[in-house]
Structures are given as C-alpha cells and as structure tokens.
PLY file of the C-alpha trace (Angstrom):
ply
format ascii 1.0
element vertex 481
property float x
property float y
property float z
element edge 480
property int vertex1
property int vertex2
end_header
-23.97 -21.48 -23.50
-22.67 -19.57 -21.11
-21.70 -20.44 -18.01
-23.77 -18.70 -14.81
-22.54 -16.67 -11.75
-23.41 -15.59 -8.38
-22.57 -13.11 -7.47
-20.12 -12.75 -3.84
-21.88 -10.47 -1.89
-22.38 -10.81 1.42
-22.97 -14.25 1.76
-19.29 -14.84 1.93
-18.41 -12.90 4.31
-20.99 -12.34 7.35
-20.29 -16.63 7.21
-16.66 -15.63 8.03
-17.40 -13.45 10.44
-19.51 -15.02 12.42
-17.00 -17.53 13.02
-14.18 -15.37 13.89
-16.98 -13.14 16.73
-16.89 -16.44 17.87
-13.67 -17.33 18.75
-13.65 -13.66 19.84
-16.34 -14.48 22.33
-14.71 -18.36 23.56
-11.28 -16.21 24.29
-12.82 -13.89 26.90
-14.46 -16.83 28.73
-12.72 -20.17 27.57
-9.53 -20.41 29.78
-7.99 -23.28 28.03
-4.23 -23.38 28.99
-1.36 -25.67 28.44
-2.21 -27.56 31.77
-6.11 -28.40 30.54
-4.75 -31.03 29.09
-2.23 -32.04 31.97
-4.86 -33.15 33.92
-5.52 -29.35 35.35
-8.91 -28.58 34.02
-10.68 -25.62 33.46
-9.81 -23.25 35.15
-12.73 -20.37 34.89
-12.23 -18.34 37.77
-8.54 -16.75 35.61
-11.82 -16.25 33.04
-10.44 -12.79 31.23
-14.07 -11.89 31.86
-14.14 -12.29 34.81
-10.37 -9.98 35.30
-11.95 -6.75 33.73
-12.94 -5.58 37.15
-8.81 -7.07 37.89
-8.02 -5.11 35.04
-10.01 -1.36 35.61
-9.04 -1.73 39.02
-5.39 -2.14 37.87
-5.62 1.38 35.86
-7.15 3.24 38.47
-11.13 3.35 36.33
-12.52 1.88 39.67
-10.65 1.34 43.93
-12.36 -2.09 44.55
-14.01 -4.68 43.47
-17.14 -5.54 43.22
-17.33 -8.42 41.37
-14.73 -10.99 39.11
-11.22 -11.34 40.31
-7.97 -9.40 40.75
-6.10 -9.36 37.10
-3.31 -12.70 36.24
0.22 -12.57 35.99
-0.34 -13.38 32.08
-2.31 -10.06 31.63
-0.58 -8.09 33.20
2.60 -6.00 31.87
3.56 -2.78 33.51
5.27 0.37 32.20
7.08 3.50 33.87
7.69 6.56 31.30
8.67 9.16 32.89
6.64 8.19 36.34
3.78 7.47 34.98
3.13 3.56 35.94
0.43 2.24 32.83
-0.78 -1.36 32.95
-0.58 -2.41 29.28
-2.18 -5.84 29.63
-4.93 -3.91 31.65
-5.20 -1.75 29.11
-4.98 -4.63 25.86
-7.53 -6.83 28.17
-10.91 -4.51 28.07
-9.81 -3.06 24.73
-10.36 -6.91 23.15
-13.75 -6.68 25.22
-15.21 -3.06 24.29
-14.50 -4.96 20.29
-16.14 -8.20 21.04
-19.02 -6.86 22.35
-19.36 -4.09 19.65
-18.21 -7.39 16.67
-20.75 -8.95 18.41
-23.80 -6.57 17.62
-22.39 -5.87 14.24
-23.46 -8.96 13.43
-27.66 -7.61 13.43
-26.80 -4.96 10.78
-24.57 -6.85 8.17
-27.58 -9.87 8.19
-30.08 -7.39 7.23
-28.51 -6.04 4.69
-29.37 -6.37 0.94
-27.38 -10.17 -0.68
-25.24 -8.22 -3.22
-24.60 -5.34 -0.89
-20.19 -4.36 -0.43
-22.05 -2.78 3.33
-20.81 -6.08 4.86
-17.53 -6.63 3.50
-16.70 -4.18 4.67
-17.79 -4.32 8.12
-16.36 -7.51 8.87
-13.67 -6.18 7.58
-13.01 -3.28 10.18
-13.76 -5.38 12.25
-11.05 -8.43 11.87
-8.64 -5.79 11.54
-9.28 -3.67 14.79
-9.56 -7.35 16.76
-5.91 -8.17 15.30
-4.09 -5.41 16.45
-5.57 -5.53 19.90
-5.10 -9.31 20.04
-1.54 -9.04 18.11
-0.10 -7.35 21.43
-2.17 -9.20 23.53
-0.74 -12.43 22.76
2.79 -11.61 21.74
2.87 -10.23 25.54
2.34 -13.35 26.50
6.05 -14.47 25.00
7.05 -13.06 28.03
5.36 -15.43 30.82
6.39 -19.03 30.39
3.78 -21.32 28.94
2.26 -22.42 31.03
0.38 -19.00 32.31
-0.91 -18.41 28.46
-4.54 -18.97 27.70
-4.72 -20.80 24.41
-7.73 -19.42 23.54
-6.66 -16.17 22.99
-4.51 -17.65 20.68
-7.14 -18.98 18.88
-9.45 -15.72 18.77
-5.76 -14.53 16.75
-5.49 -17.43 14.73
-9.09 -17.69 13.37
-9.60 -14.23 12.79
-6.40 -13.50 10.87
-7.57 -16.85 9.22
-11.21 -15.59 8.08
-9.84 -12.53 7.26
-7.13 -14.35 4.84
-10.79 -16.07 3.14
-12.52 -13.05 2.89
-9.21 -11.17 0.93
-8.62 -13.61 -1.09
-12.50 -14.32 -2.09
-13.17 -10.59 -3.01
-9.29 -9.48 -4.14
-8.74 -13.19 -5.71
-4.74 -12.89 -6.49
-4.33 -9.52 -4.93
-5.44 -11.92 -1.76
-3.22 -14.20 -1.98
0.07 -12.00 -2.31
-1.59 -10.30 0.27
-1.78 -13.42 2.38
1.48 -14.21 1.55
3.32 -11.29 2.30
1.45 -11.65 5.39
2.74 -15.84 6.87
6.16 -14.49 5.30
6.20 -11.54 8.90
4.24 -13.90 10.64
7.65 -15.81 10.05
9.92 -13.37 10.76
8.13 -12.38 14.42
8.02 -16.27 15.39
11.52 -17.03 14.77
12.55 -13.31 15.65
10.99 -12.05 18.15
9.63 -14.60 19.87
11.67 -16.96 21.08
10.80 -20.44 19.47
12.05 -23.64 21.13
11.85 -22.45 24.56
8.16 -22.16 23.12
7.58 -25.13 21.54
9.59 -27.61 22.69
9.40 -29.71 19.49
11.16 -27.74 17.34
13.82 -27.23 19.84
16.22 -30.03 18.32
15.67 -29.10 14.68
17.00 -25.72 15.63
19.61 -27.06 16.96
21.34 -29.57 14.62
21.01 -25.69 12.13
23.17 -23.76 14.73
25.20 -26.75 14.83
25.32 -27.18 11.06
26.25 -23.30 11.17
28.67 -22.60 13.56
31.64 -21.17 12.69
34.26 -18.69 14.66
33.61 -15.42 15.84
31.53 -13.71 14.88
29.69 -16.62 12.90
28.87 -18.46 15.82
25.85 -19.25 15.58
22.74 -18.81 18.53
19.32 -19.43 18.03
19.06 -16.24 18.47
19.31 -12.49 16.65
22.90 -12.57 18.02
24.81 -13.00 21.14
26.67 -9.91 23.38
28.41 -10.61 26.12
27.56 -14.66 26.17
23.84 -13.27 26.46
21.93 -15.10 23.81
19.65 -11.80 22.48
16.64 -11.90 21.25
14.13 -9.41 19.97
11.16 -9.84 22.74
14.47 -9.95 24.74
15.41 -6.16 23.99
12.03 -4.85 23.74
11.04 -6.32 27.35
14.08 -5.40 28.55
14.29 -1.81 27.09
10.55 -1.48 28.08
10.80 -1.57 31.36
14.44 -0.12 32.37
16.39 1.07 29.21
20.10 1.43 31.00
19.84 -2.02 31.27
20.41 -2.79 27.57
23.08 0.03 27.35
26.06 -1.21 29.11
28.67 1.12 27.19
28.21 2.31 24.13
28.75 -0.23 21.87
26.61 -2.59 23.90
23.43 0.28 23.79
24.03 1.29 19.66
23.28 -2.05 19.75
20.75 -3.11 21.66
18.44 -0.50 20.82
19.12 -1.18 17.02
17.79 -4.78 17.81
14.97 -2.97 20.11
14.43 -0.78 16.80
13.95 -3.84 13.76
12.26 -5.38 16.27
9.29 -3.05 16.82
9.01 -2.56 13.02
9.14 -6.79 12.21
5.75 -6.23 14.62
4.47 -3.55 13.22
4.49 -5.07 9.48
2.89 -8.27 10.44
-0.41 -6.07 12.11
0.20 -3.27 9.00
0.10 -6.74 6.70
-2.65 -8.30 8.27
-4.70 -5.01 8.73
-3.28 -4.41 4.84
-6.26 -8.02 4.24
-8.99 -5.59 4.11
-8.38 -2.66 2.42
-8.36 -2.75 -1.50
-4.44 -1.84 -2.70
-4.10 1.80 -4.39
-0.01 2.91 -5.02
0.06 4.28 -1.43
0.05 1.48 0.49
1.67 0.00 -2.36
4.88 2.63 -2.10
4.32 2.58 1.82
5.01 -1.15 1.56
8.08 -1.02 0.22
9.69 1.48 2.09
8.67 -0.28 5.04
10.62 -3.15 3.91
13.47 -0.77 2.74
13.82 0.22 6.46
13.86 -3.18 8.17
16.90 -4.31 5.12
18.42 -1.00 6.59
18.53 -1.94 9.84
19.52 -5.04 9.55
22.37 -3.71 8.15
23.13 -1.64 10.96
22.25 -4.25 13.50
24.79 -6.96 11.15
27.46 -4.19 11.44
26.90 -3.10 15.22
26.99 -7.09 16.41
30.77 -7.11 14.96
31.98 -3.78 15.90
30.85 -5.01 19.58
32.79 -7.76 19.97
29.29 -10.45 19.19
27.90 -13.14 17.26
24.94 -13.30 15.02
22.32 -15.53 15.37
20.07 -18.41 13.48
17.09 -15.79 13.60
19.28 -12.63 11.64
20.09 -14.64 8.62
16.16 -15.72 9.18
15.27 -12.66 9.45
17.26 -11.17 6.21
16.65 -13.41 4.23
12.99 -12.95 4.84
13.21 -9.19 4.79
15.40 -9.16 1.35
12.27 -11.16 -0.18
8.86 -9.42 1.25
10.63 -6.35 -0.28
11.15 -8.25 -3.51
7.41 -8.76 -3.91
6.63 -5.04 -2.79
8.45 -4.10 -6.06
7.24 -6.20 -8.67
3.75 -5.36 -7.28
4.60 -1.53 -7.25
5.52 -1.90 -10.60
2.56 -3.93 -11.97
0.70 -1.21 -10.64
2.47 1.22 -12.07
2.62 0.12 -15.72
-0.62 -0.17 -15.45
-1.88 3.47 -14.73
1.12 3.83 -17.28
-0.60 2.27 -19.60
-3.81 4.26 -18.43
-2.42 7.09 -18.92
-1.36 6.53 -22.80
-4.59 5.91 -23.65
-6.11 9.10 -22.04
-3.92 10.96 -24.21
-3.28 9.20 -27.18
-7.67 9.89 -27.25
-7.74 13.82 -26.89
-5.81 13.69 -29.56
-7.26 11.73 -31.72
-10.51 12.82 -31.23
-11.15 15.72 -29.55
-15.42 16.41 -29.19
-15.13 12.25 -28.99
-17.31 13.43 -25.47
-19.87 13.57 -27.94
-23.27 11.96 -28.55
-23.63 12.84 -33.18
-26.45 14.85 -31.97
-24.61 17.23 -30.56
-24.86 17.05 -26.89
-22.49 16.00 -24.46
-22.49 12.92 -22.30
-21.28 11.63 -18.99
-20.42 8.32 -18.24
-21.99 7.80 -15.32
-21.73 4.24 -13.48
-25.07 2.39 -13.00
-27.09 5.49 -14.98
-30.29 4.03 -16.27
-30.59 3.85 -19.55
-33.19 6.72 -21.48
-36.43 5.80 -22.01
-36.03 6.40 -26.40
-33.26 4.95 -28.29
-29.88 6.28 -27.72
-27.02 6.73 -29.75
-23.09 4.59 -28.89
-19.75 5.88 -30.47
-16.90 4.02 -32.14
-14.60 6.03 -33.49
-15.33 3.40 -36.83
-18.64 2.51 -36.40
-21.85 3.87 -34.83
-24.75 1.73 -34.29
-28.20 2.43 -31.95
-29.17 0.87 -29.31
-32.70 0.75 -29.00
-33.70 -2.53 -26.56
-32.90 -3.57 -22.81
-29.63 -6.55 -22.56
-30.63 -9.48 -21.92
-27.74 -11.53 -22.59
-25.83 -13.52 -19.42
-24.02 -11.54 -16.54
-21.97 -11.67 -14.29
-19.99 -9.05 -11.48
-18.76 -7.67 -14.46
-21.20 -7.28 -16.41
-23.18 -5.77 -14.06
-21.37 -2.95 -13.42
-21.70 -1.46 -17.77
-24.53 0.58 -18.47
-27.25 -1.02 -20.50
-24.92 0.79 -23.83
-22.33 -0.95 -22.19
-23.28 -4.24 -21.79
-25.01 -3.95 -26.12
-21.58 -2.67 -26.76
-19.23 -5.02 -25.09
-21.55 -8.32 -25.85
-20.94 -7.01 -29.44
-17.40 -6.08 -29.59
-16.46 -9.12 -27.40
-18.65 -12.01 -26.64
-19.78 -11.90 -30.37
-16.59 -10.29 -32.16
-18.58 -9.31 -34.94
-17.32 -5.67 -35.18
-13.42 -5.82 -35.30
-11.43 -9.28 -35.06
-9.86 -8.99 -32.45
-9.27 -13.60 -32.61
-5.29 -12.26 -30.65
-7.67 -12.46 -27.64
-8.87 -15.39 -25.49
-12.45 -15.58 -25.02
-14.39 -13.98 -22.63
-16.11 -16.67 -20.59
-19.01 -14.74 -18.52
-18.92 -15.51 -14.82
-14.96 -17.12 -15.49
-11.50 -15.87 -14.71
-11.16 -13.77 -17.02
-7.58 -11.69 -15.86
-6.03 -12.66 -18.83
-8.95 -11.06 -20.92
-8.49 -7.65 -19.51
-5.06 -8.16 -19.27
-4.79 -9.18 -23.13
-7.57 -6.05 -23.62
-4.40 -4.20 -22.68
-1.59 -6.45 -24.26
-3.64 -5.42 -28.04
-4.74 -1.94 -26.62
-4.31 -0.56 -30.68
-6.53 -3.27 -31.93
-9.36 -2.91 -29.23
-8.55 0.92 -28.50
-10.71 2.30 -32.11
-14.11 -0.12 -31.74
-15.28 0.68 -27.65
-16.08 4.02 -26.67
-14.12 5.97 -24.19
-16.96 5.15 -21.04
-16.31 0.68 -21.96
-12.89 1.51 -21.68
-12.42 3.28 -18.59
-14.62 -0.14 -17.61
-12.13 -2.52 -18.93
-9.69 -0.62 -17.49
-10.89 -0.17 -14.39
-11.28 -4.07 -14.04
-8.35 -4.41 -14.51
-6.91 -2.97 -12.07
-8.71 -4.20 -9.40
-7.75 -7.30 -10.91
-3.80 -6.68 -9.93
-5.01 -5.55 -6.68
0 1
1 2
2 3
3 4
4 5
5 6
6 7
7 8
8 9
9 10
10 11
11 12
12 13
13 14
14 15
15 16
16 17
17 18
18 19
19 20
20 21
21 22
22 23
23 24
24 25
25 26
26 27
27 28
28 29
29 30
30 31
31 32
32 33
33 34
34 35
35 36
36 37
37 38
38 39
39 40
40 41
41 42
42 43
43 44
44 45
45 46
46 47
47 48
48 49
49 50
50 51
51 52
52 53
53 54
54 55
55 56
56 57
57 58
58 59
59 60
60 61
61 62
62 63
63 64
64 65
65 66
66 67
67 68
68 69
69 70
70 71
71 72
72 73
73 74
74 75
75 76
76 77
77 78
78 79
79 80
80 81
81 82
82 83
83 84
84 85
85 86
86 87
87 88
88 89
89 90
90 91
91 92
92 93
93 94
94 95
95 96
96 97
97 98
98 99
99 100
100 101
101 102
102 103
103 104
104 105
105 106
106 107
107 108
108 109
109 110
110 111
111 112
112 113
113 114
114 115
115 116
116 117
117 118
118 119
119 120
120 121
121 122
122 123
123 124
124 125
125 126
126 127
127 128
128 129
129 130
130 131
131 132
132 133
133 134
134 135
135 136
136 137
137 138
138 139
139 140
140 141
141 142
142 143
143 144
144 145
145 146
146 147
147 148
148 149
149 150
150 151
151 152
152 153
153 154
154 155
155 156
156 157
157 158
158 159
159 160
160 161
161 162
162 163
163 164
164 165
165 166
166 167
167 168
168 169
169 170
170 171
171 172
172 173
173 174
174 175
175 176
176 177
177 178
178 179
179 180
180 181
181 182
182 183
183 184
184 185
185 186
186 187
187 188
188 189
189 190
190 191
191 192
192 193
193 194
194 195
195 196
196 197
197 198
198 199
199 200
200 201
201 202
202 203
203 204
204 205
205 206
206 207
207 208
208 209
209 210
210 211
211 212
212 213
213 214
214 215
215 216
216 217
217 218
218 219
219 220
220 221
221 222
222 223
223 224
224 225
225 226
226 227
227 228
228 229
229 230
230 231
231 232
232 233
233 234
234 235
235 236
236 237
237 238
238 239
239 240
240 241
241 242
242 243
243 244
244 245
245 246
246 247
247 248
248 249
249 250
250 251
251 252
252 253
253 254
254 255
255 256
256 257
257 258
258 259
259 260
260 261
261 262
262 263
263 264
264 265
265 266
266 267
267 268
268 269
269 270
270 271
271 272
272 273
273 274
274 275
275 276
276 277
277 278
278 279
279 280
280 281
281 282
282 283
283 284
284 285
285 286
286 287
287 288
288 289
289 290
290 291
291 292
292 293
293 294
294 295
295 296
296 297
297 298
298 299
299 300
300 301
301 302
302 303
303 304
304 305
305 306
306 307
307 308
308 309
309 310
310 311
311 312
312 313
313 314
314 315
315 316
316 317
317 318
318 319
319 320
320 321
321 322
322 323
323 324
324 325
325 326
326 327
327 328
328 329
329 330
330 331
331 332
332 333
333 334
334 335
335 336
336 337
337 338
338 339
339 340
340 341
341 342
342 343
343 344
344 345
345 346
346 347
347 348
348 349
349 350
350 351
351 352
352 353
353 354
354 355
355 356
356 357
357 358
358 359
359 360
360 361
361 362
362 363
363 364
364 365
365 366
366 367
367 368
368 369
369 370
370 371
371 372
372 373
373 374
374 375
375 376
376 377
377 378
378 379
379 380
380 381
381 382
382 383
383 384
384 385
385 386
386 387
387 388
388 389
389 390
390 391
391 392
392 393
393 394
394 395
395 396
396 397
397 398
398 399
399 400
400 401
401 402
402 403
403 404
404 405
405 406
406 407
407 408
408 409
409 410
410 411
411 412
412 413
413 414
414 415
415 416
416 417
417 418
418 419
419 420
420 421
421 422
422 423
423 424
424 425
425 426
426 427
427 428
428 429
429 430
430 431
431 432
432 433
433 434
434 435
435 436
436 437
437 438
438 439
439 440
440 441
441 442
442 443
443 444
444 445
445 446
446 447
447 448
448 449
449 450
450 451
451 452
452 453
453 454
454 455
455 456
456 457
457 458
458 459
459 460
460 461
461 462
462 463
463 464
464 465
465 466
466 467
467 468
468 469
469 470
470 471
471 472
472 473
473 474
474 475
475 476
476 477
477 478
478 479
479 480
C-alpha cells in the first residue's frame, strides 16, 4: 500500500519564522554582553531599543533626546566621505528596529493564510533575508570593537535567523538547500578566519592557530602569520584594511607597493563579506541559471584577487599569512561547487531542449486532440465534465473517471487526466515495459525516479503526453535546484 504524505505547506515556514522573530526582538531588548557572564549582570541601560533616539540624533533626524539614551560606542561607526559624515552604526540600528517591527506584524497574515499556501514560505524567506542583510554588517562592525563591548544577543539573533532560513531551505528545496547551506558555511569560515581576527576574538582558538602558524613557518615570504599577510612588521587581517581604508584611505598607502597590496586586500575582504551575504540571501530563493552563473563569476573574481594579493605581497617584501592560505582553499572549493551546479543545470536544460525538438519533428500535430480541437496544458485546469481523450504516441485511451488514487506533492500538480496517465504508466506500468525505472513511492523520496526518467528518455517519451513530460521535467529541475 502506498505511503501517505502530508504537504509541507505553511507550517514549517511559520514555526521557524516565529522563532526567528523572537530572537530578533530579543536582540533589541536584551543587552547580554561578556560582562554578564563575569558577574557584571545585564546592563539594561545599554538596551539597543533605548538607544534608538540616540541613533536618530547621530543621524541628524532629531536634535535632542526626549527619552532613551545616547548611542554607545558599540553602535557607533562613523565614515566621512567628501566632507559628509555618516554614522553607519546608527543607521543600521534604526534599520534593525524597523525590520524587527515589520517582521512581527507579518506573523498575522502568515497565520491566516491557507495551510497549503506557498506565500508564507516566501514571506518568511524575504523577511529573514532582509534581517540578515542588516544584522551581518551590524555584527561585523562589532569586530572593530573590543569583545567586552559586544552585545551577544545580536550575534544570537543573527545565528538563529540564519539557522531558521537554512532549515526552511532544506525542508522546501531539499538537496539544493543542503548545497546552499554548505556554501554558506564555507563563506562564514572564510569571513571568520580571514576578515575577523579569530584568535583575538575567541581566545580558546589562539593556541591552535599559533601552533598551525609555527608548523608553516619558513623564510620570507613564507614567514607565516595568523592574518592575511604581514607588511612592514604589521599583520593585516581583512578587518584591519577595511577599518583603516574606510576611516583614512591614505593611511594604508604609504607607498605604491603598499597601496596596491592593501587595496587589493580591501577589495578581497569586501568581496568575501559580500559572498557571505549573497549566499545567505540565496537560501530563500529557488535556483535559476542567472544565479548559478553569478555565483561562478564572483568566485572566479575572488580567486583572481587572491592571486593578485599573493603577487603584491611578494613584490612589496611582505609575508603570506595563514588566513590567505585558508581563503585560497575555500575559494577553490566554492568555485568547484558552483561549476558543478552550473553544468548539471545546463545539462538538464539541454535534455529538455532536445526533447522538445524531437517532439516537434516526430509529430507536428501532437498538440491537437483526436477530434481536431487544439488543447492547452494549464496547470490546475479543472477536469471537463464529459469524457476527455488523452493521447500518447502509441496509444489513445479515454478518461471518464475522477482520479481517486494516492497523492503527494508531485501528483497534486497534475491535472486529472495527467494523474490517470501517470498512474497507468508509472505506478501500474501497464502501458509499456519500464522495468529499468525505480518504483515511484507516493510521498517518498523519488529523486532517483525522476532522474531515471530522463536517463531512459528514449523508452519513456513514446508513451506519455507532452503535458506530463513537462511536469516531469519541471520536477527534475526543482529537485536539482
């Protein structure tokens, strides 16, 4: 007997979304820092929510603070560009509060939506992606401050929101979600070990990192350091060049060689951070050809910048760092994953194109039913009241009953005629010898089945209609994402 299967619907998206919203609100209202765990308690006076008026004052929106408190150094990061000063930290804090407020109110329409409606998943993904887009730079800014000034609940909000987006991606996109999660983790490792100073931020890593640096020690330029590189007896991390270049562009270009080296590191560090953000945003989006091509381009650009940085450091008389070695390995891994995904997607698209061309040459009138009336394949079209004819290349049979067999997410996408056809061809296997295909398990994991349909396309194509063939192809594209 076939297994029963419940649609994923809105429930997983709603549950994970509510968890994410709770932590977004906690990040605004609960100022837990390092001192909380060393006997300092919870400094409620430094609550981010209370600092919103201070942030508005820093941005010039208001002149005086009617209530709340001044902006603390943890949320203050100012840039001066062409005489215009902007407190980026204050702007991000205001955006974070607005996103959290919108996210809270969006729970209402998600709760009243129908259980099988896909809109809640899309709303959850978009809202969580926007929240990550604000939280990532807000938390990255914290690495320019001492760990004692960090608000750990902001990191918790970032981590939980990202985790909920990962869970949704895996639940709804399956294998594609897993692959996207892997690339996201790789990007996070790259940021942690090359942009941030992992040894200083997390003291328990200092020993292992120093031991690894000692193992790799050689003479210059392989006089390995913990950062990206060492120049003029100064160790540079990604955060070092980002902070100094944004605050004082001339401070990292004391000569031509140093300028080329440091600004290459600046561009590389910015790209590594951008890759982390884009990989996080990609978790909530269905994969397409443009996305895969864009992934390959940005990883190729990252490798080019790494190569230029190696050359620049050597030419400037510096030494390579452990972070640069790690980043090289991670960038190559991400590029390989991107290329494999792109080629698989193109191969699937090519199979579809060849199949369409063969169908046109074999039967130019195949879009017409036996009675001479042209038909259209529309997903979700209601079954006609009278008996309809379903045509294959070798056989014509009538459908005069409503399909009442077992169902799952894929079968629900088919029209009544396609359901009957699918049952006869693939479940009963009464229309052709398709023993080479694995059994289709209703409600089970049928990835191998859909892949096999296209592997043995020559056997399958002659016994199913174009409408069902299109639905099978769409499912293969969805699974391979």
